C-alpha angles and dihedrals in degrees: 000000000000090000089055091050091049091049091048090048092052091047090049092052091047090049091052094048094045091044090057091052091047092052091047090050093049091049092050090048092053091046091050091049090052092049091050091050090052092048090049091051091049090051092051091048092050092049091050091049091051091048092052092048090050092051090049091052090050091051092048090050091049090050091049092049091048093050092047091051092049092048093049094049101039104022092232138072121248116249113271116260123236094253095040094253108122095197092066098053117126 
């Protein structure tokens, strides 16, 4: 009977120590998952920001080409529009 109690005691201590490691591992796994989700979100945000900046550069270039063409053909620049977009002037 004492052998059974000793065996149960050893198994209990092993269970406690392994259980701690299992809980620690699960916690680390959740933390890593959260960090990866944040990194993914940062990457998507950066890509969207770069896309918007690219579209702005394209629009600025189109505006510059339009103003150059108007100046070459008429000798003068069109009046600036209210919102700063020359193609929408009335």
